[in-house]
C-alpha positions as CSV (number, residue, x, y, z in Angstrom):
1,M,-19.3,-22.8,-27.8
2,L,-15.6,-23.6,-27.2
3,F,-14.7,-22.5,-30.7
4,I,-14.3,-18.8,-30.0
5,P,-12.2,-19.1,-26.8
6,N,-10.0,-21.7,-28.5
7,L,-9.7,-19.3,-31.5
8,L,-8.7,-16.3,-29.4
9,N,-6.2,-18.4,-27.4
10,G,-4.8,-19.9,-30.5
11,L,-4.3,-16.5,-32.1
12,D,-2.1,-15.5,-29.2
13,H,0.1,-18.6,-29.8
14,L,0.2,-17.9,-33.5
15,V,1.3,-14.3,-33.1
16,S,3.9,-15.3,-30.5
17,G,5.4,-17.7,-32.9
18,F,5.9,-15.0,-35.5
19,S,6.8,-12.1,-33.2
20,T,10.6,-12.6,-33.4
21,R,13.2,-14.8,-35.0
22,D,15.4,-14.8,-31.9
23,K,14.6,-17.0,-28.9
24,L,14.3,-15.5,-25.5
25,Y,17.2,-16.3,-23.2
26,R,19.2,-17.8,-26.0
27,Q,22.4,-17.1,-24.0
28,G,21.0,-18.7,-20.9
29,L,20.8,-17.2,-17.4
30,G,23.5,-14.6,-17.8
31,D,24.8,-12.7,-14.8
32,L,24.2,-15.1,-11.9
33,E,25.4,-12.6,-9.3
34,F,22.8,-10.1,-10.4
35,L,20.0,-12.7,-10.2
36,R,21.2,-13.7,-6.7
37,T,21.0,-10.1,-5.5
38,I,17.6,-9.2,-6.9
39,P,15.8,-9.4,-3.5
40,D,18.3,-6.8,-2.2
41,R,17.3,-4.2,-4.8
42,H,14.5,-1.9,-3.7
43,P,13.6,1.5,-5.0
44,R,12.9,3.0,-1.5
45,D,15.9,5.4,-1.9
46,V,15.1,6.4,-5.5
47,A,14.9,10.2,-5.8
48,A,12.6,12.2,-8.1
49,A,13.7,12.1,-11.7
50,K,15.7,15.2,-12.9
51,I,14.1,15.5,-16.3
52,E,15.7,17.5,-19.1
53,W,12.9,18.5,-21.5
54,D,13.3,18.9,-25.2
55,D,12.6,22.4,-26.4
56,E,10.1,21.2,-29.0
57,I,6.5,21.1,-27.9
58,V,4.1,19.4,-30.3
59,A,0.5,20.4,-30.4
60,E,-2.0,17.5,-30.2
61,R,-5.7,17.5,-30.6
62,S,-8.1,19.3,-28.3
63,G,-5.3,21.6,-27.1
64,A,-3.1,18.9,-25.7
65,T,0.7,19.1,-26.0
66,R,3.4,16.5,-26.3
67,Q,7.0,16.9,-25.2
68,Q,9.9,14.4,-24.8
69,G,12.5,14.4,-22.2
70,T,15.4,12.4,-20.6
71,F,16.8,11.6,-17.2
72,R,19.6,9.4,-15.9
73,S,18.1,6.1,-14.8
74,P,18.4,5.4,-11.1
75,A,19.4,1.9,-12.1
76,A,22.2,3.1,-14.4
77,D,24.9,1.3,-12.5
78,W,23.5,-2.1,-13.5
79,L,22.4,-1.3,-17.1
80,P,24.3,-1.4,-20.3
81,E,25.6,2.0,-21.4
82,E,23.0,2.4,-24.1
83,S,20.2,2.0,-21.6
84,R,21.4,4.3,-18.8
85,T,19.5,7.4,-20.1
86,A,15.7,7.0,-19.6
87,Q,13.5,8.5,-22.3
88,I,10.0,9.7,-21.8
89,E,7.2,11.4,-23.6
90,M,4.6,13.5,-21.7
91,I,1.2,14.4,-23.1
92,R,-0.5,17.1,-21.2
93,P,-4.2,18.0,-21.7
94,A,-5.3,21.6,-22.2
95,N,-5.3,23.6,-19.0
96,C,-3.1,21.1,-17.2
97,N,-2.6,22.0,-13.5
98,S,-2.0,20.4,-10.1
99,D,-5.4,18.8,-10.0
100,T,-4.9,17.1,-13.4
101,P,-4.5,13.3,-13.0
102,V,-1.0,12.1,-14.2
103,F,-0.4,8.4,-15.1
104,V,3.0,6.8,-15.8
105,H,2.6,4.3,-18.7
106,F,4.9,1.3,-18.9
107,A,5.7,-0.6,-22.1
108,A,4.3,-3.9,-23.1
109,T,6.6,-6.7,-24.4
110,G,8.0,-5.6,-27.8
111,D,6.7,-2.0,-27.5
112,E,9.8,-0.2,-28.7
113,T,8.2,3.2,-29.5
114,F,5.8,5.6,-27.9
115,L,3.3,5.3,-30.8
116,P,1.0,2.5,-29.6
117,R,0.6,4.0,-26.2
118,R,0.2,7.5,-27.6
119,F,-2.5,6.6,-30.1
120,L,-4.4,3.9,-28.2
121,L,-4.3,5.5,-24.8
122,A,-2.6,8.8,-24.1
123,N,-4.2,11.0,-26.7
124,A,-7.7,9.8,-25.8
125,L,-6.9,10.2,-22.1
126,A,-5.9,13.8,-22.7
127,D,-9.4,14.4,-24.1
128,E,-10.6,13.3,-20.7
129,G,-8.3,15.7,-18.9
130,I,-5.7,13.1,-17.9
131,A,-1.9,13.6,-18.5
132,S,0.3,10.7,-19.4
133,I,4.1,10.0,-19.1
134,L,5.2,7.3,-21.4
135,L,8.4,5.5,-20.4
136,M,10.7,3.8,-23.0
137,N,11.9,0.5,-21.6
138,P,15.6,0.0,-21.1
139,Y,16.8,-2.6,-23.7
140,Y,14.1,-1.3,-26.1
141,G,14.2,1.0,-29.1
142,P,16.9,3.7,-28.7
143,R,17.8,2.2,-25.3
144,R,18.7,-1.1,-26.9
145,P,22.3,-2.4,-26.5
146,K,24.2,-2.5,-29.8
147,T,24.7,-6.3,-29.3
148,Q,20.9,-6.8,-29.2
149,S,19.2,-7.0,-32.7
150,N,15.6,-6.7,-31.6
151,F,13.4,-6.6,-28.4
152,S,14.2,-10.2,-27.6
153,V,16.6,-10.0,-24.6
154,P,19.4,-12.7,-24.7
155,T,19.5,-13.7,-21.0
156,V,17.3,-14.0,-18.0
157,S,19.4,-11.5,-16.1
158,D,18.8,-9.0,-18.9
159,Q,15.1,-9.5,-18.5
160,M,15.3,-8.9,-14.8
161,R,17.6,-5.9,-15.3
162,M,15.1,-4.4,-17.7
163,N,12.1,-5.0,-15.5
164,G,13.9,-3.8,-12.3
165,A,15.1,-0.7,-14.1
166,S,11.7,0.1,-15.4
167,I,10.3,-0.1,-11.9
168,F,13.0,2.2,-10.5
169,E,12.5,4.7,-13.3
170,G,8.7,4.5,-12.7
171,V,9.2,5.3,-9.1
172,A,11.5,8.3,-10.0
173,L,8.7,9.6,-12.4
174,V,6.0,9.2,-9.7
175,R,8.2,11.2,-7.3
176,W,8.8,13.8,-10.0
177,A,5.1,14.2,-10.5
178,E,4.5,14.5,-6.8
179,A,7.3,17.0,-6.4
180,E,5.8,19.1,-9.3
181,G,2.7,19.4,-7.2
182,Y,0.4,16.9,-9.0
183,T,-2.0,15.5,-6.4
184,R,-3.6,12.6,-8.4
185,V,-0.8,10.4,-9.6
186,G,-1.2,6.9,-11.0
187,V,0.5,4.1,-12.9
188,T,-0.8,1.9,-15.8
189,G,0.4,-0.5,-18.4
190,V,-0.6,-3.4,-20.6
191,S,0.8,-6.9,-20.3
192,M,4.4,-6.7,-19.0
193,G,3.7,-3.0,-18.6
194,G,0.8,-3.8,-16.3
195,S,3.0,-6.0,-14.2
196,M,5.5,-3.1,-13.9
197,A,2.8,-0.7,-13.0
198,A,1.5,-3.0,-10.3
199,T,5.0,-3.4,-8.8
200,V,5.5,0.3,-8.6
201,A,2.1,0.7,-6.9
202,A,3.1,-2.0,-4.4
203,M,6.6,-0.7,-3.7
204,I,6.1,3.0,-3.3
205,E,5.2,4.4,0.1
206,T,2.5,6.9,-1.2
207,P,-1.0,5.9,-2.4
208,L,-1.2,5.6,-6.1
209,R,-4.1,5.1,-8.5
210,A,-3.4,2.0,-10.7
211,A,-4.9,0.5,-13.8
212,V,-3.3,-2.9,-14.4
213,C,-4.3,-4.2,-17.8
214,I,-3.8,-8.0,-18.6
215,G,-0.8,-8.0,-16.4
216,P,0.3,-11.1,-14.4
217,V,1.1,-11.2,-10.7
218,G,4.8,-11.9,-11.6
219,P,6.8,-12.5,-14.8
220,A,7.1,-16.3,-14.5
221,P,3.6,-17.4,-15.6
222,A,4.0,-15.7,-19.0
223,F,7.2,-17.5,-19.8
224,T,6.4,-20.9,-18.3
225,Q,2.7,-21.3,-19.0
226,G,1.7,-18.9,-21.7
227,A,2.3,-18.4,-25.4
228,L,5.8,-17.1,-24.8
229,T,6.8,-20.6,-23.6
230,G,7.5,-21.5,-27.2
231,Q,9.8,-18.5,-27.6
232,V,12.1,-19.5,-24.7
233,D,15.4,-21.2,-25.4
234,W,14.9,-24.0,-22.9
235,Q,18.0,-25.9,-24.0
236,A,20.2,-22.9,-23.1
237,L,18.5,-22.6,-19.8
238,A,18.7,-26.3,-19.1
239,K,22.5,-26.2,-19.7
240,D,22.9,-23.3,-17.2
241,Y,20.7,-25.0,-14.6
242,G,22.6,-28.2,-15.0
243,L,19.5,-30.2,-16.0
244,P,18.9,-32.9,-18.7
245,Y,16.8,-31.7,-21.6
246,G,15.2,-33.7,-24.3
247,A,12.3,-33.6,-26.8
248,D,9.7,-35.0,-24.4
249,P,7.6,-32.5,-22.3
250,E,8.5,-34.3,-19.0
251,S,12.2,-33.2,-19.4
252,L,11.1,-29.6,-19.9
253,Q,9.2,-29.3,-16.6
254,P,12.2,-29.2,-14.3
255,V,13.7,-26.4,-16.4
256,K,10.3,-24.5,-16.2
257,D,10.3,-25.1,-12.4
258,A,13.8,-23.7,-12.1
259,L,12.9,-20.6,-14.1
260,N,9.7,-20.2,-12.0
261,E,11.9,-20.2,-8.9
262,T,14.4,-17.7,-10.4
263,M,11.7,-15.2,-11.4
264,G,9.5,-16.0,-8.4
265,V,11.6,-13.6,-6.2
266,V,9.7,-10.7,-7.9
267,D,6.3,-12.2,-7.7
268,L,4.0,-9.6,-6.1
269,R,2.6,-12.2,-3.7
270,G,5.9,-11.9,-1.9
271,S,5.3,-8.1,-1.3
272,A,2.7,-6.3,0.7
273,P,-0.3,-4.8,-1.2
274,P,-0.2,-1.1,-2.1
275,V,-1.1,1.6,0.4
276,R,-4.5,1.9,-1.3
277,P,-5.4,-1.4,-3.1
278,D,-8.9,0.0,-3.4
279,W,-7.5,2.6,-5.8
280,A,-6.5,-0.3,-8.2
281,I,-8.5,-1.5,-11.2
282,L,-7.3,-4.8,-12.7
283,V,-8.4,-5.8,-16.3
284,G,-8.1,-9.4,-17.3
285,A,-8.8,-11.2,-20.6
286,S,-10.8,-14.4,-20.1
287,H,-9.2,-16.2,-23.1
288,D,-5.6,-14.9,-22.7
289,G,-3.0,-17.1,-24.2
290,Y,0.0,-15.1,-22.9
291,V,-1.1,-14.3,-19.3
292,P,-2.9,-17.1,-17.6
293,A,-6.2,-15.9,-16.1
294,D,-5.3,-17.3,-12.7
295,S,-2.2,-15.1,-12.6
296,V,-4.4,-12.0,-12.9
297,T,-6.9,-13.4,-10.4
298,A,-4.0,-14.0,-8.0
299,L,-3.1,-10.4,-8.0
300,H,-6.7,-9.4,-7.3
301,E,-6.9,-11.8,-4.4
302,H,-3.6,-10.5,-3.0
303,W,-4.8,-6.9,-3.2
304,P,-8.0,-6.8,-1.0
305,G,-10.4,-4.1,-2.2
306,S,-9.0,-3.9,-5.7
307,E,-11.6,-4.1,-8.5
308,M,-11.4,-6.9,-11.0
309,R,-12.8,-6.5,-14.5
310,W,-12.9,-9.1,-17.3
311,I,-13.2,-8.7,-21.0
312,S,-14.0,-11.6,-23.4
313,A,-10.8,-11.6,-25.4
314,G,-7.4,-13.2,-25.9
315,H,-4.2,-11.2,-25.3
316,V,-3.8,-10.0,-28.9
317,T,-7.5,-9.2,-29.4
318,A,-7.6,-7.4,-26.1
319,V,-4.9,-5.0,-27.3
320,M,-6.5,-4.6,-30.8
321,L,-10.1,-4.3,-29.9
322,H,-10.4,-3.4,-26.2
323,A,-8.2,-0.3,-25.8
324,G,-11.3,1.5,-24.8
325,D,-11.7,-0.8,-21.7
326,F,-8.1,0.0,-20.8
327,R,-8.7,3.7,-21.1
328,Q,-11.8,3.4,-19.0
329,A,-9.9,1.7,-16.3
330,V,-7.5,4.6,-16.2
331,I,-10.3,7.1,-16.2
332,D,-12.1,5.4,-13.4
333,A,-8.9,4.9,-11.4
334,A,-8.1,8.6,-11.8
335,R,-11.4,9.5,-10.1
336,R,-10.5,7.5,-6.9
């Protein structure tokens, strides 16, 4: 009976190994001053996004429409120039009005276009009368710095800038939706996007619906315990941390511990739960090779009243085969 769980978990590790030719954090920690000041950066003063919409409005199925827009990132002062303009795509269902639920969707690791979220989630949600705002990550796609050849960010500080900016931009979009008169606003995302959605829900002062799909309680477990461990340049990090590093696993653990501590400052267990944790639905994959199951459970336990749902899948198979479960979590959260 262990064959299927091992197969699903092993598939995650296999896919991770082929996902990119570049190691994560190949240039080490990066900007130490930025890493030191992360706890001081909070989106409490972030204003509603001032969105400039493209003139082109694309008709989708069932009377839905799709429109792209841009706004200046509230985190522009600590982003590379190419990342300072946030890019979004909004899909509105037919007869969209102030009672229409609106969910901000955050990107998963490596999601450098709007296409996966549009076709797996947003279009089908529009059929259910739910609007979606898809946010393009800084450091991804057209927001990628010229010195970065793919989605693999070169330093830990770049990772934390990307995550922090996504959170600030998500808050700005939530406040835009509220200012526009939408009364049922929520956040969602898959994997890293789920973690970003959860962080916005926890940090904003208004109650939000949340559908957090296979997202960890913080970034560290995915890089120090999951399939992405093999994609991290531990030698570069060991050098920056001033630690010995060899081929044996024991020499790697102190470097992992150090990275855990660096990333631990944004672990959601260090923040208060959302205003309405009972409006949150968490979806975990029981055989996830990327996001340890106990990291998903930890978020559920920290958010009393949240609903925990499990699917029998690995990380990759959850995305490929269980998008319907993710959509249902959004639909059900929208009704709360």
